[in-house]
mmCIF entry with sequence, helices, sheets and N, C-alpha, C, O atoms, coordinates in Angstrom:
data_MODEL
# 
_entry.id   MODEL 
# 
_entity.id                         1 
_entity.type                       polymer 
_entity.pdbx_number_of_molecules   1 
# 
_entity_poly.entity_id                      1 
_entity_poly.type                           'polypeptide(L)' 
_entity_poly.nstd_linkage                   no 
_entity_poly.nstd_monomer                   no 
_entity_poly.pdbx_seq_one_letter_code       MNNVALFLGIVFLVLTFVGGIYVVINHGQVNAGYAVIPALWTIICLGVYRSKKNK 
_entity_poly.pdbx_seq_one_letter_code_can   MNNVALFLGIVFLVLTFVGGIYVVINHGQVNAGYAVIPALWTIICLGVYRSKKNK 
_entity_poly.pdbx_strand_id                 A 
# 
loop_
_entity_poly_seq.entity_id 
_entity_poly_seq.num 
_entity_poly_seq.mon_id 
_entity_poly_seq.hetero 
1 1  MET n 
1 2  ASN n 
1 3  ASN n 
1 4  VAL n 
1 5  ALA n 
1 6  LEU n 
1 7  PHE n 
1 8  LEU n 
1 9  GLY n 
1 10 ILE n 
1 11 VAL n 
1 12 PHE n 
1 13 LEU n 
1 14 VAL n 
1 15 LEU n 
1 16 THR n 
1 17 PHE n 
1 18 VAL n 
1 19 GLY n 
1 20 GLY n 
1 21 ILE n 
1 22 TYR n 
1 23 VAL n 
1 24 VAL n 
1 25 ILE n 
1 26 ASN n 
1 27 HIS n 
1 28 GLY n 
1 29 GLN n 
1 30 VAL n 
1 31 ASN n 
1 32 ALA n 
1 33 GLY n 
1 34 TYR n 
1 35 ALA n 
1 36 VAL n 
1 37 ILE n 
1 38 PRO n 
1 39 ALA n 
1 40 LEU n 
1 41 TRP n 
1 42 THR n 
1 43 ILE n 
1 44 ILE n 
1 45 CYS n 
1 46 LEU n 
1 47 GLY n 
1 48 VAL n 
1 49 TYR n 
1 50 ARG n 
1 51 SER n 
1 52 LYS n 
1 53 LYS n 
1 54 ASN n 
1 55 LYS n 
# 
_struct_asym.id          A 
_struct_asym.entity_id   1 
# 
loop_
_struct_conf.conf_type_id 
_struct_conf.id 
_struct_conf.pdbx_PDB_helix_id 
_struct_conf.beg_label_comp_id 
_struct_conf.beg_label_asym_id 
_struct_conf.beg_label_seq_id 
_struct_conf.pdbx_beg_PDB_ins_code 
_struct_conf.end_label_comp_id 
_struct_conf.end_label_asym_id 
_struct_conf.end_label_seq_id 
_struct_conf.pdbx_end_PDB_ins_code 
_struct_conf.beg_auth_comp_id 
_struct_conf.beg_auth_asym_id 
_struct_conf.beg_auth_seq_id 
_struct_conf.end_auth_comp_id 
_struct_conf.end_auth_asym_id 
_struct_conf.end_auth_seq_id 
_struct_conf.pdbx_PDB_helix_class 
_struct_conf.details 
_struct_conf.pdbx_PDB_helix_length 
HELX_P HELX_P1 AA1 ASN A 2  ? ILE A 25 ? ASN A 2  ILE A 25 1 ? 24 
HELX_P HELX_P2 AA2 GLY A 33 ? ASN A 54 ? GLY A 33 ASN A 54 1 ? 22 
# 
_struct_conf_type.id          HELX_P 
_struct_conf_type.criteria    ? 
_struct_conf_type.reference   ? 
# 
loop_
_atom_site.group_PDB 
_atom_site.id 
_atom_site.type_symbol 
_atom_site.label_atom_id 
_atom_site.label_alt_id 
_atom_site.label_comp_id 
_atom_site.label_asym_id 
_atom_site.label_entity_id 
_atom_site.label_seq_id 
_atom_site.pdbx_PDB_ins_code 
_atom_site.Cartn_x 
_atom_site.Cartn_y 
_atom_site.Cartn_z 
_atom_site.occupancy 
_atom_site.B_iso_or_equiv 
_atom_site.pdbx_formal_charge 
_atom_site.auth_seq_id 
_atom_site.auth_comp_id 
_atom_site.auth_asym_id 
_atom_site.auth_atom_id 
_atom_site.pdbx_PDB_model_num 
ATOM 1   N N  . MET A 1 1  ? 89.155  177.339 75.662 1.00 0.00 ? 1  MET A N  1 
ATOM 2   C CA . MET A 1 1  ? 90.636  177.375 75.599 1.00 0.00 ? 1  MET A CA 1 
ATOM 3   C C  . MET A 1 1  ? 91.261  177.096 76.936 1.00 0.00 ? 1  MET A C  1 
ATOM 4   O O  . MET A 1 1  ? 92.330  176.487 76.977 1.00 0.00 ? 1  MET A O  1 
ATOM 5   N N  . ASN A 1 2  ? 90.669  177.501 78.027 1.00 0.00 ? 2  ASN A N  1 
ATOM 6   C CA . ASN A 1 2  ? 91.156  177.211 79.386 1.00 0.00 ? 2  ASN A CA 1 
ATOM 7   C C  . ASN A 1 2  ? 91.272  175.735 79.698 1.00 0.00 ? 2  ASN A C  1 
ATOM 8   O O  . ASN A 1 2  ? 92.289  175.271 80.213 1.00 0.00 ? 2  ASN A O  1 
ATOM 9   N N  . ASN A 1 3  ? 90.176  174.974 79.369 1.00 0.00 ? 3  ASN A N  1 
ATOM 10  C CA . ASN A 1 3  ? 90.187  173.588 79.645 1.00 0.00 ? 3  ASN A CA 1 
ATOM 11  C C  . ASN A 1 3  ? 91.105  172.837 78.627 1.00 0.00 ? 3  ASN A C  1 
ATOM 12  O O  . ASN A 1 3  ? 91.663  171.811 79.016 1.00 0.00 ? 3  ASN A O  1 
ATOM 13  N N  . VAL A 1 4  ? 91.276  173.229 77.498 1.00 0.00 ? 4  VAL A N  1 
ATOM 14  C CA . VAL A 1 4  ? 92.235  172.654 76.584 1.00 0.00 ? 4  VAL A CA 1 
ATOM 15  C C  . VAL A 1 4  ? 93.664  172.758 77.078 1.00 0.00 ? 4  VAL A C  1 
ATOM 16  O O  . VAL A 1 4  ? 94.474  171.833 77.022 1.00 0.00 ? 4  VAL A O  1 
ATOM 17  N N  . ALA A 1 5  ? 93.911  174.020 77.589 1.00 0.00 ? 5  ALA A N  1 
ATOM 18  C CA . ALA A 1 5  ? 95.324  174.201 78.114 1.00 0.00 ? 5  ALA A CA 1 
ATOM 19  C C  . ALA A 1 5  ? 95.573  173.376 79.477 1.00 0.00 ? 5  ALA A C  1 
ATOM 20  O O  . ALA A 1 5  ? 96.690  172.911 79.705 1.00 0.00 ? 5  ALA A O  1 
ATOM 21  N N  . LEU A 1 6  ? 94.613  173.226 80.281 1.00 0.00 ? 6  LEU A N  1 
ATOM 22  C CA . LEU A 1 6  ? 94.681  172.363 81.490 1.00 0.00 ? 6  LEU A CA 1 
ATOM 23  C C  . LEU A 1 6  ? 94.907  170.919 81.130 1.00 0.00 ? 6  LEU A C  1 
ATOM 24  O O  . LEU A 1 6  ? 95.804  170.248 81.640 1.00 0.00 ? 6  LEU A O  1 
ATOM 25  N N  . PHE A 1 7  ? 94.029  170.451 80.200 1.00 0.00 ? 7  PHE A N  1 
ATOM 26  C CA . PHE A 1 7  ? 94.151  169.026 79.703 1.00 0.00 ? 7  PHE A CA 1 
ATOM 27  C C  . PHE A 1 7  ? 95.492  168.739 79.124 1.00 0.00 ? 7  PHE A C  1 
ATOM 28  O O  . PHE A 1 7  ? 96.143  167.745 79.445 1.00 0.00 ? 7  PHE A O  1 
ATOM 29  N N  . LEU A 1 8  ? 95.943  169.745 78.154 1.00 0.00 ? 8  LEU A N  1 
ATOM 30  C CA . LEU A 1 8  ? 97.302  169.410 77.612 1.00 0.00 ? 8  LEU A CA 1 
ATOM 31  C C  . LEU A 1 8  ? 98.363  169.396 78.694 1.00 0.00 ? 8  LEU A C  1 
ATOM 32  O O  . LEU A 1 8  ? 99.249  168.541 78.713 1.00 0.00 ? 8  LEU A O  1 
ATOM 33  N N  . GLY A 1 9  ? 98.251  170.408 79.638 1.00 0.00 ? 9  GLY A N  1 
ATOM 34  C CA . GLY A 1 9  ? 99.277  170.422 80.745 1.00 0.00 ? 9  GLY A CA 1 
ATOM 35  C C  . GLY A 1 9  ? 99.281  169.137 81.494 1.00 0.00 ? 9  GLY A C  1 
ATOM 36  O O  . GLY A 1 9  ? 100.369 168.707 81.878 1.00 0.00 ? 9  GLY A O  1 
ATOM 37  N N  . ILE A 1 10 ? 98.222  168.493 81.741 1.00 0.00 ? 10 ILE A N  1 
ATOM 38  C CA . ILE A 1 10 ? 98.201  167.311 82.503 1.00 0.00 ? 10 ILE A CA 1 
ATOM 39  C C  . ILE A 1 10 ? 98.802  166.229 81.699 1.00 0.00 ? 10 ILE A C  1 
ATOM 40  O O  . ILE A 1 10 ? 99.590  165.443 82.223 1.00 0.00 ? 10 ILE A O  1 
ATOM 41  N N  . VAL A 1 11 ? 98.464  166.144 80.421 1.00 0.00 ? 11 VAL A N  1 
ATOM 42  C CA . VAL A 1 11 ? 99.060  165.125 79.522 1.00 0.00 ? 11 VAL A CA 1 
ATOM 43  C C  . VAL A 1 11 ? 100.547 165.246 79.403 1.00 0.00 ? 11 VAL A C  1 
ATOM 44  O O  . VAL A 1 11 ? 101.260 164.248 79.499 1.00 0.00 ? 11 VAL A O  1 
ATOM 45  N N  . PHE A 1 12 ? 101.034 166.447 79.196 1.00 0.00 ? 12 PHE A N  1 
ATOM 46  C CA . PHE A 1 12 ? 102.508 166.745 79.068 1.00 0.00 ? 12 PHE A CA 1 
ATOM 47  C C  . PHE A 1 12 ? 103.193 166.415 80.415 1.00 0.00 ? 12 PHE A C  1 
ATOM 48  O O  . PHE A 1 12 ? 104.326 165.936 80.430 1.00 0.00 ? 12 PHE A O  1 
ATOM 49  N N  . LEU A 1 13 ? 102.460 166.690 81.614 1.00 0.00 ? 13 LEU A N  1 
ATOM 50  C CA . LEU A 1 13 ? 103.093 166.367 82.830 1.00 0.00 ? 13 LEU A CA 1 
ATOM 51  C C  . LEU A 1 13 ? 103.243 164.707 83.035 1.00 0.00 ? 13 LEU A C  1 
ATOM 52  O O  . LEU A 1 13 ? 104.268 164.255 83.546 1.00 0.00 ? 13 LEU A O  1 
ATOM 53  N N  . VAL A 1 14 ? 102.308 163.957 82.664 1.00 0.00 ? 14 VAL A N  1 
ATOM 54  C CA . VAL A 1 14 ? 102.246 162.570 82.704 1.00 0.00 ? 14 VAL A CA 1 
ATOM 55  C C  . VAL A 1 14 ? 103.538 162.151 81.774 1.00 0.00 ? 14 VAL A C  1 
ATOM 56  O O  . VAL A 1 14 ? 104.409 161.396 82.202 1.00 0.00 ? 14 VAL A O  1 
ATOM 57  N N  . LEU A 1 15 ? 103.566 162.704 80.497 1.00 0.00 ? 15 LEU A N  1 
ATOM 58  C CA . LEU A 1 15 ? 104.696 162.314 79.590 1.00 0.00 ? 15 LEU A CA 1 
ATOM 59  C C  . LEU A 1 15 ? 106.029 162.683 80.182 1.00 0.00 ? 15 LEU A C  1 
ATOM 60  O O  . LEU A 1 15 ? 107.006 161.980 79.922 1.00 0.00 ? 15 LEU A O  1 
ATOM 61  N N  . THR A 1 16 ? 106.134 163.716 80.945 1.00 0.00 ? 16 THR A N  1 
ATOM 62  C CA . THR A 1 16 ? 107.349 164.154 81.606 1.00 0.00 ? 16 THR A CA 1 
ATOM 63  C C  . THR A 1 16 ? 107.843 163.025 82.640 1.00 0.00 ? 16 THR A C  1 
ATOM 64  O O  . THR A 1 16 ? 109.018 162.660 82.680 1.00 0.00 ? 16 THR A O  1 
ATOM 65  N N  . PHE A 1 17 ? 106.890 162.536 83.429 1.00 0.00 ? 17 PHE A N  1 
ATOM 66  C CA . PHE A 1 17 ? 107.196 161.581 84.358 1.00 0.00 ? 17 PHE A CA 1 
ATOM 67  C C  . PHE A 1 17 ? 107.593 160.224 83.707 1.00 0.00 ? 17 PHE A C  1 
ATOM 68  O O  . PHE A 1 17 ? 108.536 159.572 84.156 1.00 0.00 ? 17 PHE A O  1 
ATOM 69  N N  . VAL A 1 18 ? 106.891 159.829 82.690 1.00 0.00 ? 18 VAL A N  1 
ATOM 70  C CA . VAL A 1 18 ? 107.297 158.698 81.890 1.00 0.00 ? 18 VAL A CA 1 
ATOM 71  C C  . VAL A 1 18 ? 108.545 158.773 81.293 1.00 0.00 ? 18 VAL A C  1 
ATOM 72  O O  . VAL A 1 18 ? 109.315 157.814 81.343 1.00 0.00 ? 18 VAL A O  1 
ATOM 73  N N  . GLY A 1 19 ? 108.851 159.890 80.688 1.00 0.00 ? 19 GLY A N  1 
ATOM 74  C CA . GLY A 1 19 ? 110.217 160.082 80.068 1.00 0.00 ? 19 GLY A CA 1 
ATOM 75  C C  . GLY A 1 19 ? 111.214 159.985 81.055 1.00 0.00 ? 19 GLY A C  1 
ATOM 76  O O  . GLY A 1 19 ? 112.228 159.335 80.799 1.00 0.00 ? 19 GLY A O  1 
ATOM 77  N N  . GLY A 1 20 ? 111.055 160.617 82.308 1.00 0.00 ? 20 GLY A N  1 
ATOM 78  C CA . GLY A 1 20 ? 112.080 160.532 83.411 1.00 0.00 ? 20 GLY A CA 1 
ATOM 79  C C  . GLY A 1 20 ? 112.322 159.233 83.788 1.00 0.00 ? 20 GLY A C  1 
ATOM 80  O O  . GLY A 1 20 ? 113.467 158.818 83.969 1.00 0.00 ? 20 GLY A O  1 
ATOM 81  N N  . ILE A 1 21 ? 111.172 158.442 83.944 1.00 0.00 ? 21 ILE A N  1 
ATOM 82  C CA . ILE A 1 21 ? 111.368 157.082 84.458 1.00 0.00 ? 21 ILE A CA 1 
ATOM 83  C C  . ILE A 1 21 ? 112.196 156.274 83.380 1.00 0.00 ? 21 ILE A C  1 
ATOM 84  O O  . ILE A 1 21 ? 113.120 155.543 83.736 1.00 0.00 ? 21 ILE A O  1 
ATOM 85  N N  . TYR A 1 22 ? 111.831 156.428 82.016 1.00 0.00 ? 22 TYR A N  1 
ATOM 86  C CA . TYR A 1 22 ? 112.470 155.832 80.929 1.00 0.00 ? 22 TYR A CA 1 
ATOM 87  C C  . TYR A 1 22 ? 114.034 156.138 81.050 1.00 0.00 ? 22 TYR A C  1 
ATOM 88  O O  . TYR A 1 22 ? 114.840 155.211 80.983 1.00 0.00 ? 22 TYR A O  1 
ATOM 89  N N  . VAL A 1 23 ? 114.442 157.455 81.230 1.00 0.00 ? 23 VAL A N  1 
ATOM 90  C CA . VAL A 1 23 ? 115.804 157.712 81.377 1.00 0.00 ? 23 VAL A CA 1 
ATOM 91  C C  . VAL A 1 23 ? 116.534 157.052 82.564 1.00 0.00 ? 23 VAL A C  1 
ATOM 92  O O  . VAL A 1 23 ? 117.671 156.594 82.450 1.00 0.00 ? 23 VAL A O  1 
ATOM 93  N N  . VAL A 1 24 ? 115.855 157.028 83.654 1.00 0.00 ? 24 VAL A N  1 
ATOM 94  C CA . VAL A 1 24 ? 116.261 156.369 84.817 1.00 0.00 ? 24 VAL A CA 1 
ATOM 95  C C  . VAL A 1 24 ? 116.489 154.836 84.700 1.00 0.00 ? 24 VAL A C  1 
ATOM 96  O O  . VAL A 1 24 ? 117.479 154.278 85.171 1.00 0.00 ? 24 VAL A O  1 
ATOM 97  N N  . ILE A 1 25 ? 115.555 154.242 84.076 1.00 0.00 ? 25 ILE A N  1 
ATOM 98  C CA . ILE A 1 25 ? 115.623 152.837 83.858 1.00 0.00 ? 25 ILE A CA 1 
ATOM 99  C C  . ILE A 1 25 ? 116.808 152.414 82.861 1.00 0.00 ? 25 ILE A C  1 
ATOM 100 O O  . ILE A 1 25 ? 117.355 151.313 82.925 1.00 0.00 ? 25 ILE A O  1 
ATOM 101 N N  . ASN A 1 26 ? 117.115 153.327 82.010 1.00 0.00 ? 26 ASN A N  1 
ATOM 102 C CA . ASN A 1 26 ? 118.165 153.121 80.994 1.00 0.00 ? 26 ASN A CA 1 
ATOM 103 C C  . ASN A 1 26 ? 119.436 153.693 81.611 1.00 0.00 ? 26 ASN A C  1 
ATOM 104 O O  . ASN A 1 26 ? 120.423 153.825 80.888 1.00 0.00 ? 26 ASN A O  1 
ATOM 105 N N  . HIS A 1 27 ? 119.477 154.013 82.795 1.00 0.00 ? 27 HIS A N  1 
ATOM 106 C CA . HIS A 1 27 ? 120.748 154.582 83.498 1.00 0.00 ? 27 HIS A CA 1 
ATOM 107 C C  . HIS A 1 27 ? 121.430 155.733 82.844 1.00 0.00 ? 27 HIS A C  1 
ATOM 108 O O  . HIS A 1 27 ? 122.654 155.864 82.848 1.00 0.00 ? 27 HIS A O  1 
ATOM 109 N N  . GLY A 1 28 ? 120.608 156.555 82.287 1.00 0.00 ? 28 GLY A N  1 
ATOM 110 C CA . GLY A 1 28 ? 121.021 157.755 81.667 1.00 0.00 ? 28 GLY A CA 1 
ATOM 111 C C  . GLY A 1 28 ? 121.732 157.629 80.295 1.00 0.00 ? 28 GLY A C  1 
ATOM 112 O O  . GLY A 1 28 ? 122.389 158.552 79.814 1.00 0.00 ? 28 GLY A O  1 
ATOM 113 N N  . GLN A 1 29 ? 121.564 156.480 79.724 1.00 0.00 ? 29 GLN A N  1 
ATOM 114 C CA . GLN A 1 29 ? 122.213 156.214 78.494 1.00 0.00 ? 29 GLN A CA 1 
ATOM 115 C C  . GLN A 1 29 ? 121.350 156.784 77.312 1.00 0.00 ? 29 GLN A C  1 
ATOM 116 O O  . GLN A 1 29 ? 121.871 156.923 76.205 1.00 0.00 ? 29 GLN A O  1 
ATOM 117 N N  . VAL A 1 30 ? 120.151 157.086 77.514 1.00 0.00 ? 30 VAL A N  1 
ATOM 118 C CA . VAL A 1 30 ? 119.312 157.656 76.496 1.00 0.00 ? 30 VAL A CA 1 
ATOM 119 C C  . VAL A 1 30 ? 119.236 159.158 76.669 1.00 0.00 ? 30 VAL A C  1 
ATOM 120 O O  . VAL A 1 30 ? 119.635 159.640 77.730 1.00 0.00 ? 30 VAL A O  1 
ATOM 121 N N  . ASN A 1 31 ? 118.797 159.868 75.795 1.00 0.00 ? 31 ASN A N  1 
ATOM 122 C CA . ASN A 1 31 ? 118.699 161.392 75.695 1.00 0.00 ? 31 ASN A CA 1 
ATOM 123 C C  . ASN A 1 31 ? 117.667 161.804 76.810 1.00 0.00 ? 31 ASN A C  1 
ATOM 124 O O  . ASN A 1 31 ? 116.551 161.305 76.952 1.00 0.00 ? 31 ASN A O  1 
ATOM 125 N N  . ALA A 1 32 ? 118.242 162.824 77.596 1.00 0.00 ? 32 ALA A N  1 
ATOM 126 C CA . ALA A 1 32 ? 117.267 163.371 78.611 1.00 0.00 ? 32 ALA A CA 1 
ATOM 127 C C  . ALA A 1 32 ? 116.117 164.165 78.077 1.00 0.00 ? 32 ALA A C  1 
ATOM 128 O O  . ALA A 1 32 ? 115.184 164.494 78.809 1.00 0.00 ? 32 ALA A O  1 
ATOM 129 N N  . GLY A 1 33 ? 116.177 164.491 76.745 1.00 0.00 ? 33 GLY A N  1 
ATOM 130 C CA . GLY A 1 33 ? 115.150 165.203 76.067 1.00 0.00 ? 33 GLY A CA 1 
ATOM 131 C C  . GLY A 1 33 ? 113.786 164.554 76.187 1.00 0.00 ? 33 GLY A C  1 
ATOM 132 O O  . GLY A 1 33 ? 112.762 165.219 76.031 1.00 0.00 ? 33 GLY A O  1 
ATOM 133 N N  . TYR A 1 34 ? 113.764 163.126 76.491 1.00 0.00 ? 34 TYR A N  1 
ATOM 134 C CA . TYR A 1 34 ? 112.516 162.386 76.560 1.00 0.00 ? 34 TYR A CA 1 
ATOM 135 C C  . TYR A 1 34 ? 111.799 162.934 77.779 1.00 0.00 ? 34 TYR A C  1 
ATOM 136 O O  . TYR A 1 34 ? 110.574 162.810 77.801 1.00 0.00 ? 34 TYR A O  1 
ATOM 137 N N  . ALA A 1 35 ? 112.414 163.527 78.801 1.00 0.00 ? 35 ALA A N  1 
ATOM 138 C CA . ALA A 1 35 ? 111.783 164.227 79.888 1.00 0.00 ? 35 ALA A CA 1 
ATOM 139 C C  . ALA A 1 35 ? 111.651 165.695 79.793 1.00 0.00 ? 35 ALA A C  1 
ATOM 140 O O  . ALA A 1 35 ? 110.642 166.275 80.195 1.00 0.00 ? 35 ALA A O  1 
ATOM 141 N N  . VAL A 1 36 ? 112.628 166.280 79.282 1.00 0.00 ? 36 VAL A N  1 
ATOM 142 C CA . VAL A 1 36 ? 112.819 167.772 79.271 1.00 0.00 ? 36 VAL A CA 1 
ATOM 143 C C  . VAL A 1 36 ? 111.859 168.429 78.388 1.00 0.00 ? 36 VAL A C  1 
ATOM 144 O O  . VAL A 1 36 ? 111.254 169.420 78.797 1.00 0.00 ? 36 VAL A O  1 
ATOM 145 N N  . ILE A 1 37 ? 111.654 167.943 77.155 1.00 0.00 ? 37 ILE A N  1 
ATOM 146 C CA . ILE A 1 37 ? 110.792 168.500 76.132 1.00 0.00 ? 37 ILE A CA 1 
ATOM 147 C C  . ILE A 1 37 ? 109.294 168.613 76.727 1.00 0.00 ? 37 ILE A C  1 
ATOM 148 O O  . ILE A 1 37 ? 108.751 169.709 76.864 1.00 0.00 ? 37 ILE A O  1 
ATOM 149 N N  . PRO A 1 38 ? 108.699 167.453 77.053 1.00 0.00 ? 38 PRO A N  1 
ATOM 150 C CA . PRO A 1 38 ? 107.330 167.506 77.598 1.00 0.00 ? 38 PRO A CA 1 
ATOM 151 C C  . PRO A 1 38 ? 107.317 168.419 78.922 1.00 0.00 ? 38 PRO A C  1 
ATOM 152 O O  . PRO A 1 38 ? 106.257 168.967 79.225 1.00 0.00 ? 38 PRO A O  1 
ATOM 153 N N  . ALA A 1 39 ? 108.407 168.592 79.682 1.00 0.00 ? 39 ALA A N  1 
ATOM 154 C CA . ALA A 1 39 ? 108.345 169.416 80.788 1.00 0.00 ? 39 ALA A CA 1 
ATOM 155 C C  . ALA A 1 39 ? 108.301 170.871 80.287 1.00 0.00 ? 39 ALA A C  1 
ATOM 156 O O  . ALA A 1 39 ? 107.684 171.690 80.969 1.00 0.00 ? 39 ALA A O  1 
ATOM 157 N N  . LEU A 1 40 ? 108.832 171.210 79.292 1.00 0.00 ? 40 LEU A N  1 
ATOM 158 C CA . LEU A 1 40 ? 108.772 172.608 78.788 1.00 0.00 ? 40 LEU A CA 1 
ATOM 159 C C  . LEU A 1 40 ? 107.334 172.931 78.260 1.00 0.00 ? 40 LEU A C  1 
ATOM 160 O O  . LEU A 1 40 ? 106.801 174.029 78.419 1.00 0.00 ? 40 LEU A O  1 
ATOM 161 N N  . TRP A 1 41 ? 106.794 171.939 77.658 1.00 0.00 ? 41 TRP A N  1 
ATOM 162 C CA . TRP A 1 41 ? 105.365 172.044 77.102 1.00 0.00 ? 41 TRP A CA 1 
ATOM 163 C C  . TRP A 1 41 ? 104.459 172.149 78.355 1.00 0.00 ? 41 TRP A C  1 
ATOM 164 O O  . TRP A 1 41 ? 103.516 172.940 78.346 1.00 0.00 ? 41 TRP A O  1 
ATOM 165 N N  . THR A 1 42 ? 104.706 171.419 79.368 1.00 0.00 ? 42 THR A N  1 
ATOM 166 C CA . THR A 1 42 ? 103.876 171.367 80.622 1.00 0.00 ? 42 THR A CA 1 
ATOM 167 C C  . THR A 1 42 ? 103.780 172.886 81.188 1.00 0.00 ? 42 THR A C  1 
ATOM 168 O O  . THR A 1 42 ? 102.724 173.409 81.544 1.00 0.00 ? 42 THR A O  1 
ATOM 169 N N  . ILE A 1 43 ? 105.012 173.487 81.212 1.00 0.00 ? 43 ILE A N  1 
ATOM 170 C CA . ILE A 1 43 ? 105.233 174.831 81.941 1.00 0.00 ? 43 ILE A CA 1 
ATOM 171 C C  . ILE A 1 43 ? 104.412 175.770 80.918 1.00 0.00 ? 43 ILE A C  1 
ATOM 172 O O  . ILE A 1 43 ? 103.620 176.584 81.393 1.00 0.00 ? 43 ILE A O  1 
ATOM 173 N N  . ILE A 1 44 ? 104.573 175.680 79.639 1.00 0.00 ? 44 ILE A N  1 
ATOM 174 C CA . ILE A 1 44 ? 103.867 176.572 78.701 1.00 0.00 ? 44 ILE A CA 1 
ATOM 175 C C  . ILE A 1 44 ? 102.299 176.472 78.863 1.00 0.00 ? 44 ILE A C  1 
ATOM 176 O O  . ILE A 1 44 ? 101.574 177.452 79.033 1.00 0.00 ? 44 ILE A O  1 
ATOM 177 N N  . CYS A 1 45 ? 101.860 175.140 78.789 1.00 0.00 ? 45 CYS A N  1 
ATOM 178 C CA . CYS A 1 45 ? 100.295 174.952 78.870 1.00 0.00 ? 45 CYS A CA 1 
ATOM 179 C C  . CYS A 1 45 ? 99.808  175.489 80.276 1.00 0.00 ? 45 CYS A C  1 
ATOM 180 O O  . CYS A 1 45 ? 98.809  176.206 80.333 1.00 0.00 ? 45 CYS A O  1 
ATOM 181 N N  . LEU A 1 46 ? 100.491 175.152 81.369 1.00 0.00 ? 46 LEU A N  1 
ATOM 182 C CA . LEU A 1 46 ? 99.986  175.460 82.677 1.00 0.00 ? 46 LEU A CA 1 
ATOM 183 C C  . LEU A 1 46 ? 100.000 177.061 82.837 1.00 0.00 ? 46 LEU A C  1 
ATOM 184 O O  . LEU A 1 46 ? 99.101  177.693 83.391 1.00 0.00 ? 46 LEU A O  1 
ATOM 185 N N  . GLY A 1 47 ? 101.111 177.596 82.288 1.00 0.00 ? 47 GLY A N  1 
ATOM 186 C CA . GLY A 1 47 ? 101.188 179.073 82.233 1.00 0.00 ? 47 GLY A CA 1 
ATOM 187 C C  . GLY A 1 47 ? 100.062 179.772 81.480 1.00 0.00 ? 47 GLY A C  1 
ATOM 188 O O  . GLY A 1 47 ? 99.535  180.801 81.905 1.00 0.00 ? 47 GLY A O  1 
ATOM 189 N N  . VAL A 1 48 ? 99.719  179.174 80.356 1.00 0.00 ? 48 VAL A N  1 
ATOM 190 C CA . VAL A 1 48 ? 98.473  179.704 79.650 1.00 0.00 ? 48 VAL A CA 1 
ATOM 191 C C  . VAL A 1 48 ? 97.321  179.474 80.494 1.00 0.00 ? 48 VAL A C  1 
ATOM 192 O O  . VAL A 1 48 ? 96.560  180.424 80.680 1.00 0.00 ? 48 VAL A O  1 
ATOM 193 N N  . TYR A 1 49 ? 97.069  178.323 81.051 1.00 0.00 ? 49 TYR A N  1 
ATOM 194 C CA . TYR A 1 49 ? 95.920  178.047 81.908 1.00 0.00 ? 49 TYR A CA 1 
ATOM 195 C C  . TYR A 1 49 ? 95.813  179.028 83.059 1.00 0.00 ? 49 TYR A C  1 
ATOM 196 O O  . TYR A 1 49 ? 94.725  179.500 83.388 1.00 0.00 ? 49 TYR A O  1 
ATOM 197 N N  . ARG A 1 50 ? 96.906  179.319 83.645 1.00 0.00 ? 50 ARG A N  1 
ATOM 198 C CA . ARG A 1 50 ? 96.827  180.256 84.829 1.00 0.00 ? 50 ARG A CA 1 
ATOM 199 C C  . ARG A 1 50 ? 96.707  181.743 84.471 1.00 0.00 ? 50 ARG A C  1 
ATOM 200 O O  . ARG A 1 50 ? 96.269  182.583 85.258 1.00 0.00 ? 50 ARG A O  1 
ATOM 201 N N  . SER A 1 51 ? 97.126  182.004 83.235 1.00 0.00 ? 51 SER A N  1 
ATOM 202 C CA . SER A 1 51 ? 96.998  183.538 82.682 1.00 0.00 ? 51 SER A CA 1 
ATOM 203 C C  . SER A 1 51 ? 95.415  183.734 82.334 1.00 0.00 ? 51 SER A C  1 
ATOM 204 O O  . SER A 1 51 ? 94.788  184.776 82.528 1.00 0.00 ? 51 SER A O  1 
ATOM 205 N N  . LYS A 1 52 ? 94.938  182.631 81.830 1.00 0.00 ? 52 LYS A N  1 
ATOM 206 C CA . LYS A 1 52 ? 93.491  182.721 81.243 1.00 0.00 ? 52 LYS A CA 1 
ATOM 207 C C  . LYS A 1 52 ? 92.539  182.630 82.458 1.00 0.00 ? 52 LYS A C  1 
ATOM 208 O O  . LYS A 1 52 ? 91.438  183.181 82.415 1.00 0.00 ? 52 LYS A O  1 
ATOM 209 N N  . LYS A 1 53 ? 92.956  181.935 83.544 1.00 0.00 ? 53 LYS A N  1 
ATOM 210 C CA . LYS A 1 53 ? 92.158  181.705 84.758 1.00 0.00 ? 53 LYS A CA 1 
ATOM 211 C C  . LYS A 1 53 ? 91.980  183.048 85.437 1.00 0.00 ? 53 LYS A C  1 
ATOM 212 O O  . LYS A 1 53 ? 90.893  183.356 85.926 1.00 0.00 ? 53 LYS A O  1 
ATOM 213 N N  . ASN A 1 54 ? 93.028  183.848 85.473 1.00 0.00 ? 54 ASN A N  1 
ATOM 214 C CA . ASN A 1 54 ? 93.009  185.140 86.357 1.00 0.00 ? 54 ASN A CA 1 
ATOM 215 C C  . ASN A 1 54 ? 92.214  186.264 85.636 1.00 0.00 ? 54 ASN A C  1 
ATOM 216 O O  . ASN A 1 54 ? 91.856  187.265 86.255 1.00 0.00 ? 54 ASN A O  1 
ATOM 217 N N  . LYS A 1 55 ? 91.959  186.091 84.385 1.00 0.00 ? 55 LYS A N  1 
ATOM 218 C CA . LYS A 1 55 ? 91.143  187.080 83.737 1.00 0.00 ? 55 LYS A CA 1 
ATOM 219 C C  . LYS A 1 55 ? 89.713  187.070 83.703 1.00 0.00 ? 55 LYS A C  1 
ATOM 220 O O  . LYS A 1 55 ? 89.103  187.966 83.120 1.00 0.00 ? 55 LYS A O  1 
# 
């Protein structure tokens, strides 16, 4: 479970940066959700990873 949460956190982190670059390239004319939604999942997955790691 711990390794899966870390892997998913890294994948969503990459998607966050890709989405952010996509929004910037399009001068903010596209929905910012392309970067925000993966960022939320990154926070969730890395939070799960940290909570399981400390136990």
